[in-house]
C-alpha positions, -999 to +999 in steps of 0.1 A: -259-218-386-286-213-363-267-222-331-237-196-347-264-171-352-278-171-318-241-168-310-239-134-330-269-118-306-252-129-274-214-118-281-233-085-299-249-079-263-214-086-246-201-059-269-226-034-268-226-033-230-192-031-223-188+001-241-154-010-256-146+000-291-120-024-289-141-055-290-128-073-318-152-100-339-142-123-363-167-136-388-149-169-400-154-194-430-175-174-455-178-166-491-178-126-492-192-110-525-195-073-528-211-071-564-175-071-579-152-095-562-156-129-540-128-139-521-132-167-493-116-164-448-124-143-424-132-106-419-125-085-387-149-059-372-146-035-345-166-006-333-188-013-368-157-010-392-140-039-409-104-040-395-069-053-403-065-088-387-029-080-385-026-072-338-068-077-342-070-102-316-106-114-315-129-114-282-155-135-302-152-159-334-183-167-353-182-195-381-207-185-410-200-222-421-192-213-459-221-192-462-228-166-489-221-131-478-232-103-497-228-066-491-264-047-483-288-035-508-301-004-522-336+014-531-330+040-554-370+051-558-393+049-530-419+071-508-422+049-484-403+070-453-428+088-439-439+092-400-469+076-405-453+038-422-421+044-411-420+013-386-433-009-407-409-002-442-379+000-418-387-035-405-397-047-438-362-032-452-342-045-427-357-083-433-347-080-468-314-070-465-320-032-479-303-009-460-298+022-481-333+043-493-335+070-518-367+094-515-371+111-545-399+139-529-417+136-494-435+163-470-410+176-450-430+176-413-438+141-422-400+132-413-396+159-391-405+134-358-386+105-374-351+123-383-334+110-350-347+069-359-331+073-393-295+068-404-289+049-374-272+015-371-305-004-366-326+017-389-321+026-427-302+053-443-320+075-460-316+105-487-345+130-490-348+152-524-383+170-498-407+186-522-403+183-561-403+209-590-429+211-615-451+235-632-483+251-617-508+226-608-486+198-626-475+164-608-475+157-579-499+184-568-530+165-577-515+133-562-509+147-527-535+170-528-569+148-542-551+114-526-524+113-500-538+140-480-563+115-473-539+086-468-511+089-452-503+127-443-533+136-419-556+156-440-533+181-447-545+208-474-530+227-505-515+252-486-497+228-460-482+211-492-472+241-513-436+250-513-429+221-492-443+186-508-441+205-544-422+240-555-448+252-586-425+275-611-433+287-638-402+311-649-367+316-638-369+334-609-399+306-593-368+283-600-340+302-577-367+304-550-378+268-553-340+253-553-330+277-521-364+264-501-350+228-508-321+234-499-333+254-464-352+226-460-323+206-460-322+181-491-298+160-503-307+165-537-333+179-562-362+164-578-376+177-613-408+165-632-414+166-667-440+149-678-451+144-717-430+177-717-432+173-759-468+189-758-453+224-746-442+226-785-474+213-800-489+241-823-524+234-801-504+243-766-526+272-753-502+278-721-528+257-701-503+240-669-494+204-683-485+175-660-450+187-654-421+213-662-419+231-693-385+214-705-370+250-711-365+251-673-344+222-668-311+239-671-320+269-650-329+242-622-296+220-629-274+249-627-292+260-591-288+227-577-252+222-588-244+260-572-260+243-540-240+210-540-272+191-548-280+168-575-304+167-597-330+132-603-356+137-633-389+122-632-395+115-669-425+095-686-415+099-727-384+097-750-386+134-750-382+137-715-355+114-713-336+135-739-343+172-723-330+161-694-297+144-705-297+177-720-296+201-696-274+179-678-293+163-652-278+134-627-300+109-631-332+097-647-362+084-624-382+065-645-373+041-672-391+056-702-418+033-712-422+021-677-462+026-687-486+049-707-518+063-711-541+047-739-541+082-758-505+080-763-484+059-788-461+031-777-432+049-800-438+085-780-416+064-752-387+044-773-355+052-766-328+050-795-295+043-797-281+077-799-304+089-771-285+061-748-250+071-761-259+106-751-269+098-714-234+077-717-215+106-724-233+128-704-228+104-675-266+104-664-276+075-648-311+056-651-334+042-624-353+012-634-389+010-616-400-015-641-423-034-613-449-007-612-467-020-643-463-059-631-484-045-596-507-022-617-514-042-645-512-076-633-548-090-642-547-070-678-519-095-694-521-079-733-512-044-717-488-062-695-471-074-719-465-040-743-453-021-719-425-051-707-416-054-746-411-015-741-386-017-711-371-044-725-361-029-753-354+004-740-332-014-711-311-035-737-302-001-756-293+016-725-272-015-711-255-018-747-246+018-746-231+016-710-253+039-691-253+033-656-284+014-639-296+017-609-324-004-593-355+012-579-391-002-577-415+032-572-439+007-551-449+006-516-452-033-516-442-058-542-479-078-542-498-041-541-517-053-512-505-028-485-492-057-462-457-042-462-440-072-484-404-056-501-411-038-530-372-039-542-369-076-545-403-072-565-385-049-589-353-069-589-370-102-598-391-081-626-357-074-645-349-109-642-382-118-656-379-093-684-344-114-695-325-085-695-304-096-665-297-131-647-296-129-609-256-124-601-257-091-625-287-078-609-276-082-577-249-063-585-265-034-596-285-034-563-254-035-545-242-009-565-272+014-561-266+016-523-234+029-528-244+056-555-273+068-530-242+073-503-212+077-527-188+099-497-193+067-478-175+036-476-206+016-476-211-025-494-171-030-497-153-055-474-119-041-470-100-022-440-120+011-429-156+002-450-187+001-428-187-034-413-223-040-426-236-074-447-259-101-455-255-135-444-274-160-471-278-198-466-277-204-505-264-186-532-288-158-543-268-152-574-278-188-593-312-181-584-334-147-570-354-177-550-321-180-522-331-144-508-357-160-489-325-176-474-311-145-456-303-161-423-286-123-409-282-090-416-254-070-399-251-031-402-225-010-388-212-040-367-252-045-354-276-074-358-303-059-377-321-091-383-320-127-388-334-162-381-324-173-347-345-204-340-323-229-315 
């Protein structure tokens, strides 16, 4: 296969230099799997699209020698597409077969200079929420001002971040203005944050800012966002946050409740019920996993990690039993927590299998489906006529063992080779 993959490079170079949109490549002798169905044979690509073989005389034939070919993967929750680390993140995503990324919360000026580099046939495709909607002083205000300003945002201040990286709202009038600003920034969706929102109803609550929004504002946020044709992704921590989001009609829950909790919180505050899961299903609310976060943070605290994993297992099992849509997202910059740029999304997938809730095949199907949900208006992650010609070539079947993800031999995105093992 190495020689054939080298041939891919040659043929792509010929096609690119010719500038001829009629150049047809046949990919022969592969097992094609889109996460739902599987079949064997050839597919034909012209101008970055799969085409009908009838009348499509190939100019180049690539024999994949029985390789397993899957649709590309999607990352449903990360924040690593920003100017300062874009080149590293983009390279790692493509190298690991992740072509589609959803970024909930970013600082708009940090992506202005890379906008033209995104969503090309040789870079990842990304959607952004721009700034997150929170309470005055709520998360992620402190994170941006105290930490991210010093690491990836070049000394930006609170005044720089305000109304861009975060939108602080205290009433419905603030909500209307915030959603309009977010839309004006060119956001693809809205990210809102509730964090232990049940505290707002405690008898001891004295009006002080808490970590996230008052849950009473969520319906206004959903209504305003939907009026701008924007979906709403909700950051949650507790089971009460989850319930508030479902009741308000959000489109997506950004964290599995119980992914972690501080020591002053009861584990029971994060435990979903079968009724919670049923309501989420009825409301068509999707849930993004983000379970790998604790595997990185608490890798040296096995007792605490075990408690978190037990809660994750419980909540995921309930959601799956109810038929709630699960999407794959890591919310981790790299899979070893070292800053070396390794792919965090693979860590998320491996952790989900380690929990015992999914097997390799089912979690890979979700990984593929996540990409489709990031770009629902496009024909991606499919192998039919008219679909974008993007796929991954594996020497060994990752559906039987995730270890075989390391056998990725080539990645083709919209007809162009973006990664591959090309040794002769």
